[in-house]
N, CA and C atoms as a LAMMPS dump frame, in Angstrom:
ITEM: TIMESTEP
0
ITEM: NUMBER OF ATOMS
423
ITEM: BOX BOUNDS ff ff ff
-5.0000000000000000e+02 5.0000000000000000e+02
-5.0000000000000000e+02 5.0000000000000000e+02
-5.0000000000000000e+02 5.0000000000000000e+02
ITEM: ATOMS id mol type element x y z
1 1 1 N -433.949 -398.425 -372.015
2 1 2 C -432.507 -397.911 -372.698
3 1 3 C -431.678 -397.573 -370.616
4 2 1 N -431.448 -397.889 -370.45
5 2 2 C -430.119 -397.569 -369.03
6 2 3 C -429.165 -397.32 -369.383
7 3 1 N -429.217 -395.77 -368.979
8 3 2 C -427.54 -394.526 -368.897
9 3 3 C -427.057 -394.959 -367.639
10 4 1 N -425.89 -394.938 -367.512
11 4 2 C -424.539 -395.39 -366.572
12 4 3 C -424.336 -393.575 -366.024
13 5 1 N -425.16 -393.059 -364.914
14 5 2 C -424.666 -391.881 -364.97
15 5 3 C -423.411 -391.814 -364.067
16 6 1 N -422.419 -392.896 -364.255
17 6 2 C -421.179 -392.283 -363.684
18 6 3 C -420.041 -392.515 -364.749
19 7 1 N -420.473 -392.59 -366.073
20 7 2 C -420.079 -392.457 -367.625
21 7 3 C -420.456 -391.481 -368.153
22 8 1 N -419.494 -391.25 -368.867
23 8 2 C -419.202 -389.712 -369.506
24 8 3 C -419.659 -390.136 -370.846
25 9 1 N -420.438 -388.704 -371.462
26 9 2 C -421.17 -388.526 -372.984
27 9 3 C -420 -388.243 -373.394
28 10 1 N -419.504 -388.733 -374.771
29 10 2 C -418.637 -387.767 -375.492
30 10 3 C -419.236 -386.312 -376.131
31 11 1 N -420.741 -386.81 -376.415
32 11 2 C -421.101 -385.588 -377.082
33 11 3 C -421.613 -384.047 -375.879
34 12 1 N -421.993 -384.744 -375.001
35 12 2 C -421.771 -383.877 -374.118
36 12 3 C -420.481 -382.984 -373.109
37 13 1 N -419.381 -384.079 -373.375
38 13 2 C -418.3 -383.279 -373.019
39 13 3 C -417.77 -382.364 -374.282
40 14 1 N -417.907 -382.561 -375.387
41 14 2 C -417.719 -381.379 -376.511
42 14 3 C -418.48 -380.449 -376.343
43 15 1 N -419.461 -380.749 -375.798
44 15 2 C -420.649 -379.564 -375.835
45 15 3 C -419.824 -378.63 -374.9
46 16 1 N -419.328 -378.736 -373.605
47 16 2 C -419.23 -378.032 -372.551
48 16 3 C -418.002 -377.146 -372.686
49 17 1 N -417.354 -377.654 -373.697
50 17 2 C -415.452 -377.031 -374.17
51 17 3 C -415.852 -376.151 -375.666
52 18 1 N -416.649 -375.994 -376.552
53 18 2 C -417.353 -375.004 -377.085
54 18 3 C -417.666 -374.24 -376.495
55 19 1 N -416.521 -373.19 -377.811
56 19 2 C -416.537 -371.569 -377.316
57 19 3 C -418.13 -370.838 -377.351
58 20 1 N -418.836 -371.496 -377.869
59 20 2 C -420.578 -371.081 -377.854
60 20 3 C -421.128 -371.181 -376.695
61 21 1 N -421.476 -372.173 -376.036
62 21 2 C -421.799 -372.952 -375.354
63 21 3 C -420.967 -372.443 -373.621
64 22 1 N -419.595 -372.768 -373.455
65 22 2 C -419.005 -372.591 -372.678
66 22 3 C -418.336 -371.024 -372.103
67 23 1 N -418.511 -370.833 -371.259
68 23 2 C -417.869 -369.636 -370.775
69 23 3 C -416.485 -369.553 -369.821
70 24 1 N -415.045 -368.4 -369.664
71 24 2 C -414.136 -368.924 -368.973
72 24 3 C -414.515 -368.383 -367.785
73 25 1 N -414.069 -369.284 -366.757
74 25 2 C -414.652 -368.993 -365.319
75 25 3 C -412.69 -368.866 -365.168
76 26 1 N -412.298 -368.164 -364.087
77 26 2 C -411.403 -367.428 -363.384
78 26 3 C -411.108 -367.758 -362.155
79 27 1 N -410.228 -368.778 -361.494
80 27 2 C -409.852 -369.114 -360.308
81 27 3 C -408.321 -368.715 -359.98
82 28 1 N -408.704 -367.608 -358.723
83 28 2 C -407.108 -367.176 -358.549
84 28 3 C -406.826 -368.058 -356.921
85 29 1 N -405.665 -368.511 -356.758
86 29 2 C -405.594 -369.217 -355.395
87 29 3 C -404.765 -368.36 -354.752
88 30 1 N -404.656 -368.517 -353.506
89 30 2 C -403.49 -367.358 -353.227
90 30 3 C -402.482 -368.273 -351.512
91 31 1 N -401.626 -367.486 -351.608
92 31 2 C -400.148 -367.841 -350.563
93 31 3 C -400.559 -367.239 -349.445
94 32 1 N -400.235 -367.554 -348.097
95 32 2 C -400.16 -366.479 -347.127
96 32 3 C -398.331 -365.891 -347.178
97 33 1 N -398.598 -364.834 -346.791
98 33 2 C -396.876 -364.412 -346.736
99 33 3 C -396.902 -364.007 -345.146
100 34 1 N -396.045 -363.948 -344.553
101 34 2 C -395.568 -363.366 -343.095
102 34 3 C -394.734 -362.07 -343.333
103 35 1 N -394.979 -361.218 -342.458
104 35 2 C -393.487 -360.365 -342.383
105 35 3 C -392.393 -360.79 -341.767
106 36 1 N -390.943 -359.71 -341.607
107 36 2 C -389.666 -360.481 -341.126
108 36 3 C -390.295 -360.676 -339.379
109 37 1 N -390.785 -360.04 -338.655
110 37 2 C -391.07 -360.255 -336.982
111 37 3 C -392.278 -361.3 -336.792
112 38 1 N -391.812 -362.107 -337.59
113 38 2 C -393.406 -363.449 -337.674
114 38 3 C -393.711 -364.187 -335.701
115 39 1 N -394.384 -363.911 -335.741
116 39 2 C -394.746 -364.592 -334.146
117 39 3 C -395.885 -365.522 -334.183
118 40 1 N -396.036 -367.015 -334.366
119 40 2 C -396.693 -367.711 -334.668
120 40 3 C -398.112 -367.904 -333.819
121 41 1 N -397.607 -367.09 -332.331
122 41 2 C -398.804 -366.859 -332.11
123 41 3 C -399.938 -365.261 -332.184
124 42 1 N -399.563 -364.738 -333.245
125 42 2 C -400.094 -364.15 -333.751
126 42 3 C -400.787 -364.014 -335.3
127 43 1 N -401.933 -363.736 -335.289
128 43 2 C -402.049 -363.886 -336.873
129 43 3 C -402.077 -362.708 -337.921
130 44 1 N -400.585 -362.702 -338.081
131 44 2 C -400.482 -361.29 -339.192
132 44 3 C -399.67 -361.918 -340.6
133 45 1 N -400.495 -362.665 -340.82
134 45 2 C -399.841 -363.247 -342.511
135 45 3 C -401.105 -362.505 -343.17
136 46 1 N -400.441 -362.49 -344.366
137 46 2 C -401.308 -361.504 -345.881
138 46 3 C -401.343 -362.393 -346.96
139 47 1 N -402.36 -362.712 -347.416
140 47 2 C -402.758 -363.587 -348.45
141 47 3 C -402.334 -362.584 -349.519
142 48 1 N -401.841 -363.268 -350.589
143 48 2 C -401.123 -362.865 -351.804
144 48 3 C -401.773 -363.586 -352.97
145 49 1 N -402.319 -363.171 -353.745
146 49 2 C -402.856 -363.656 -354.797
147 49 3 C -402.128 -364.482 -356.11
148 50 1 N -401.863 -365.527 -356.474
149 50 2 C -401.319 -366.292 -357.359
150 50 3 C -402.295 -365.885 -359.084
151 51 1 N -401.266 -365.925 -359.843
152 51 2 C -401.8 -366.45 -361.025
153 51 3 C -403.11 -367.329 -361.257
154 52 1 N -404.342 -366.691 -361.749
155 52 2 C -405.469 -367.35 -361.991
156 52 3 C -405.252 -368.637 -362.744
157 53 1 N -406.446 -369.312 -362.836
158 53 2 C -406.332 -370.309 -363.551
159 53 3 C -407.847 -369.984 -364.414
160 54 1 N -407.912 -370.179 -365.368
161 54 2 C -409.173 -370.418 -366.166
162 54 3 C -409.541 -371.353 -366.894
163 55 1 N -410.622 -371.807 -366.352
164 55 2 C -411.572 -373.215 -366.899
165 55 3 C -412.504 -372.711 -367.5
166 56 1 N -413.722 -373.932 -368.108
167 56 2 C -414.4 -373.405 -369.141
168 56 3 C -415.558 -374.135 -368.245
169 57 1 N -417.015 -373.393 -368.153
170 57 2 C -418.004 -374.006 -367.989
171 57 3 C -419.382 -372.961 -368.361
172 58 1 N -420.766 -374.14 -368.371
173 58 2 C -421.676 -373.643 -369.012
174 58 3 C -422.717 -372.692 -367.423
175 59 1 N -422.823 -371.425 -367.776
176 59 2 C -423.172 -370.185 -367.126
177 59 3 C -424.674 -370.075 -367.485
178 60 1 N -425.109 -369.588 -366.086
179 60 2 C -426.994 -369.483 -366.365
180 60 3 C -426.97 -368.326 -364.892
181 61 1 N -427.645 -367.127 -365.787
182 61 2 C -427.881 -366.049 -364.529
183 61 3 C -429.453 -366.442 -364.209
184 62 1 N -429.075 -365.702 -362.507
185 62 2 C -430.418 -366.568 -361.878
186 62 3 C -430.768 -364.922 -361.515
187 63 1 N -432.037 -364.66 -361.633
188 63 2 C -432.498 -363.176 -360.795
189 63 3 C -433.169 -363.741 -359.482
190 64 1 N -432.998 -362.324 -358.716
191 64 2 C -433.36 -362.333 -357.293
192 64 3 C -434.398 -363.06 -356.826
193 65 1 N -435.356 -363.178 -357.744
194 65 2 C -436.794 -363.726 -357.892
195 65 3 C -436.782 -365.344 -357.771
196 66 1 N -435.825 -365.585 -358.936
197 66 2 C -435.847 -367.124 -358.898
198 66 3 C -434.885 -367.701 -357.376
199 67 1 N -433.67 -366.816 -357.254
200 67 2 C -433.629 -367.176 -355.783
201 67 3 C -434.172 -367.559 -354.651
202 68 1 N -435.384 -366.712 -354.538
203 68 2 C -436.502 -366.674 -353.59
204 68 3 C -437.063 -368.376 -353.945
205 69 1 N -437.279 -368.762 -355.097
206 69 2 C -438.076 -369.931 -355.316
207 69 3 C -437.52 -371.11 -355.131
208 70 1 N -436.422 -370.852 -355.23
209 70 2 C -435.161 -372.101 -355.46
210 70 3 C -434.623 -372.259 -354.091
211 71 1 N -435.361 -371.069 -353.035
212 71 2 C -434.556 -371.485 -351.553
213 71 3 C -433.43 -371.222 -351.532
214 72 1 N -432.888 -370.465 -352.26
215 72 2 C -430.878 -370.581 -351.923
216 72 3 C -431.186 -368.976 -350.844
217 73 1 N -431.623 -368.111 -350.828
218 73 2 C -431.44 -367.086 -349.867
219 73 3 C -431.656 -365.619 -350.725
220 74 1 N -431.691 -365.07 -350.294
221 74 2 C -432.233 -363.411 -351.013
222 74 3 C -431.387 -362.658 -351.25
223 75 1 N -430.843 -362.603 -352.444
224 75 2 C -429.546 -361.518 -352.942
225 75 3 C -429.938 -360.448 -353.814
226 76 1 N -429.777 -359.087 -353.32
227 76 2 C -430.467 -358.378 -354.595
228 76 3 C -429.618 -358.256 -355.553
229 77 1 N -428.24 -358.94 -355.523
230 77 2 C -426.818 -358.501 -356.111
231 77 3 C -427.183 -359.655 -357.477
232 78 1 N -427.902 -360.385 -357.029
233 78 2 C -427.624 -361.727 -358.642
234 78 3 C -426.764 -362.509 -358.172
235 79 1 N -426.746 -363.407 -358.999
236 79 2 C -425.907 -364.883 -358.817
237 79 3 C -426.212 -365.585 -360.077
238 80 1 N -425.293 -366.793 -360.166
239 80 2 C -425.294 -367.304 -361.272
240 80 3 C -424.682 -368.891 -361.145
241 81 1 N -425.418 -369.867 -362.251
242 81 2 C -425.283 -371.192 -361.807
243 81 3 C -424.482 -371.662 -362.504
244 82 1 N -423.455 -372.432 -362.496
245 82 2 C -422.498 -372.847 -363.186
246 82 3 C -422.466 -374.61 -363.082
247 83 1 N -422.488 -375.308 -364.481
248 83 2 C -422.038 -376.377 -364.283
249 83 3 C -420.486 -376.673 -365.107
250 84 1 N -419.741 -377.35 -363.983
251 84 2 C -418.365 -377.799 -364.62
252 84 3 C -418.407 -379.241 -364.079
253 85 1 N -417.177 -379.547 -364.945
254 85 2 C -416.838 -380.862 -364.378
255 85 3 C -416.144 -381.015 -362.961
256 86 1 N -416.793 -382.293 -362.229
257 86 2 C -415.94 -382.63 -361.078
258 86 3 C -414.747 -382.581 -360.719
259 87 1 N -413.583 -382.486 -361.302
260 87 2 C -412.557 -382.308 -360.886
261 87 3 C -412.286 -381.42 -360.739
262 88 1 N -413.149 -380.1 -361.138
263 88 2 C -412.781 -378.733 -360.527
264 88 3 C -413.611 -378.269 -359.156
265 89 1 N -414.278 -379.472 -358.148
266 89 2 C -415.067 -378.977 -357.174
267 89 3 C -414.25 -379.034 -356.484
268 90 1 N -413.173 -379.624 -356.315
269 90 2 C -411.952 -378.693 -355.25
270 90 3 C -411.381 -377.691 -355.536
271 91 1 N -410.947 -376.984 -356.696
272 91 2 C -410.634 -375.923 -357.057
273 91 3 C -411.605 -374.93 -356.336
274 92 1 N -412.853 -374.786 -356.608
275 92 2 C -413.508 -373.978 -356.117
276 92 3 C -413.124 -373.853 -354.577
277 93 1 N -413.23 -375.257 -353.752
278 93 2 C -412.945 -375.167 -352.278
279 93 3 C -411.876 -373.954 -351.956
280 94 1 N -411.311 -373.96 -352.909
281 94 2 C -410.006 -373.772 -352.279
282 94 3 C -409.366 -372.154 -352.699
283 95 1 N -410.234 -371.753 -353.843
284 95 2 C -409.958 -370.412 -354.48
285 95 3 C -410.177 -369.597 -353.595
286 96 1 N -409.473 -368.343 -353.801
287 96 2 C -409.428 -367.271 -353.333
288 96 3 C -410.346 -365.876 -353.811
289 97 1 N -410.391 -366.298 -355.116
290 97 2 C -410.87 -365.228 -355.853
291 97 3 C -411.796 -366.036 -357
292 98 1 N -413.003 -365.777 -357.447
293 98 2 C -413.372 -365.932 -358.467
294 98 3 C -414.321 -365.107 -359.14
295 99 1 N -413.929 -365.028 -360.524
296 99 2 C -414.145 -363.569 -361.228
297 99 3 C -414.672 -364.562 -362.883
298 100 1 N -415.898 -364.058 -363.103
299 100 2 C -416.851 -364.042 -364.432
300 100 3 C -416.552 -363.149 -365.252
301 101 1 N -416.346 -363.197 -366.531
302 101 2 C -417.124 -361.641 -367.071
303 101 3 C -416.774 -360.438 -366.285
304 102 1 N -415.346 -360.422 -365.851
305 102 2 C -414.81 -359.236 -365.004
306 102 3 C -416.118 -358.806 -364.069
307 103 1 N -416.713 -359.633 -363.55
308 103 2 C -417.339 -359.813 -362.032
309 103 3 C -417.51 -360.569 -361.02
310 104 1 N -416.713 -360.572 -359.739
311 104 2 C -416.381 -360.915 -358.97
312 104 3 C -417.352 -361.909 -357.984
313 105 1 N -417.165 -362.986 -357.782
314 105 2 C -418.402 -363.719 -357.241
315 105 3 C -417.542 -364.114 -355.605
316 106 1 N -418.362 -364.792 -354.52
317 106 2 C -417.923 -365.284 -353.237
318 106 3 C -417.547 -366.051 -353.273
319 107 1 N -416.459 -366.451 -352.779
320 107 2 C -416.175 -368.048 -352.563
321 107 3 C -416.348 -368.571 -351.783
322 108 1 N -416.171 -369.74 -351.342
323 108 2 C -416.928 -371.058 -351.009
324 108 3 C -417.081 -370.91 -349.348
325 109 1 N -415.616 -370.306 -348.738
326 109 2 C -415.582 -370.378 -347.447
327 109 3 C -416.124 -368.713 -346.747
328 110 1 N -416.366 -368.007 -347.81
329 110 2 C -417.239 -366.873 -347.351
330 110 3 C -418.611 -367.097 -346.553
331 111 1 N -419.408 -368.04 -347.567
332 111 2 C -420.761 -368.131 -347.377
333 111 3 C -421.198 -368.417 -346.125
334 112 1 N -422.782 -368.136 -345.673
335 112 2 C -423.364 -368.822 -344.23
336 112 3 C -424.133 -369.825 -344.991
337 113 1 N -424.068 -370.611 -344.35
338 113 2 C -424.953 -371.935 -344.42
339 113 3 C -426.101 -372.02 -344.422
340 114 1 N -426.888 -371.315 -343.684
341 114 2 C -428.239 -370.669 -343.63
342 114 3 C -428.457 -369.619 -344.067
343 115 1 N -427.966 -368.952 -345.172
344 115 2 C -428.612 -367.982 -346.018
345 115 3 C -429.532 -367.271 -345.276
346 116 1 N -428.991 -366.19 -344.936
347 116 2 C -430.156 -365.394 -344.433
348 116 3 C -430.361 -363.749 -345.084
349 117 1 N -431.322 -363.135 -345.422
350 117 2 C -431.212 -362.098 -346.792
351 117 3 C -430.475 -360.786 -346.108
352 118 1 N -429.744 -360.773 -344.944
353 118 2 C -428.38 -360.252 -345.268
354 118 3 C -427.206 -360.468 -345.217
355 119 1 N -426.933 -361.426 -345.347
356 119 2 C -425.852 -363.005 -345.472
357 119 3 C -426.379 -363.859 -346.324
358 120 1 N -426.373 -363.56 -347.45
359 120 2 C -426.775 -364.731 -348.238
360 120 3 C -426.143 -365.857 -348.646
361 121 1 N -426.357 -367.147 -349.135
362 121 2 C -425.568 -368.195 -349.07
363 121 3 C -424.095 -367.958 -349.823
364 122 1 N -423.166 -368.088 -349.876
365 122 2 C -422.023 -368.278 -351.011
366 122 3 C -421.976 -368.849 -352.1
367 123 1 N -422.129 -370.658 -351.84
368 123 2 C -422.163 -371.178 -352.776
369 123 3 C -423.077 -372.366 -352.256
370 124 1 N -423.617 -373.179 -353.873
371 124 2 C -424.613 -374.097 -353.12
372 124 3 C -424.103 -374.794 -354.201
373 125 1 N -423.974 -376.188 -353.216
374 125 2 C -423.334 -377.078 -354.583
375 125 3 C -424.004 -378.608 -354.692
376 126 1 N -423.969 -378.962 -355.771
377 126 2 C -425.27 -380.256 -356.138
378 126 3 C -424.176 -381.189 -356.698
379 127 1 N -424.135 -382.165 -356.843
380 127 2 C -423.745 -383.494 -357.608
381 127 3 C -424.659 -384.017 -359.026
382 128 1 N -424.595 -383.712 -360.063
383 128 2 C -425.117 -384.076 -361.022
384 128 3 C -424.489 -385.596 -361.711
385 129 1 N -425.161 -385.818 -362.49
386 129 2 C -424.913 -387.184 -363.626
387 129 3 C -423.639 -386.782 -364.245
388 130 1 N -423.407 -387.651 -364.778
389 130 2 C -421.806 -387.524 -365.993
390 130 3 C -420.99 -386.754 -365.114
391 131 1 N -420.577 -387.187 -364.209
392 131 2 C -419.168 -386.567 -363.527
393 131 3 C -419.275 -385.153 -363.425
394 132 1 N -420.444 -384.282 -363.38
395 132 2 C -420.564 -383.232 -363.548
396 132 3 C -420.93 -382.395 -361.555
397 133 1 N -420.513 -381.252 -361.726
398 133 2 C -421.06 -380.681 -359.977
399 133 3 C -421.789 -379.232 -360.899
400 134 1 N -422.787 -378.568 -360.172
401 134 2 C -423.672 -377.309 -360.119
402 134 3 C -423.704 -376.593 -358.933
403 135 1 N -422.878 -375.162 -359.205
404 135 2 C -423.01 -374.71 -358.336
405 135 3 C -423.648 -373.134 -358.085
406 136 1 N -423.816 -372.655 -357.635
407 136 2 C -424.505 -371.628 -357.502
408 136 3 C -423.816 -370.23 -356.712
409 137 1 N -423.517 -369.515 -357.175
410 137 2 C -422.196 -368.382 -356.501
411 137 3 C -422.826 -367.32 -356.447
412 138 1 N -422.831 -365.937 -355.337
413 138 2 C -423.663 -365.208 -355.116
414 138 3 C -422.371 -364.205 -355.673
415 139 1 N -422.931 -362.673 -356.077
416 139 2 C -422.073 -361.753 -356.226
417 139 3 C -421.084 -361.289 -355.59
418 140 1 N -420.373 -361.109 -355.259
419 140 2 C -419.679 -360.213 -354.341
420 140 3 C -420.236 -358.803 -354.591
421 141 1 N -420.033 -357.882 -353.353
422 141 2 C -420.241 -356.489 -353.184
423 141 3 C -419.432 -355.596 -353.776
């Protein structure tokens, strides 16, 4: 039996939206606000968080030992693996703050691509079948 990996499966879609399997993820976006004496040659803007958008996704906690074996980089604070719909990928790219169950995680632009022990990777992204995306987020200090 051949399965088209770009086609959605209705049972999988309903499983991702159920309360007992999916967890709420809050994504906050920001707007840059300038002061009265704005100078275009100086960077004196401050980000102001907007109201968070809430999405649902499947969450799996990753221990520091698993981070080493999976080569994500060493992080003593912990990390989570999230499976969400592909349409939310751009939201994760521009988010200013990511909160899951009152715990903040690093946003995509804060991470180091090399992933050293002193500065672990911020986000690891992998596209999956059925228009899903798997993200690995490291806990913020």
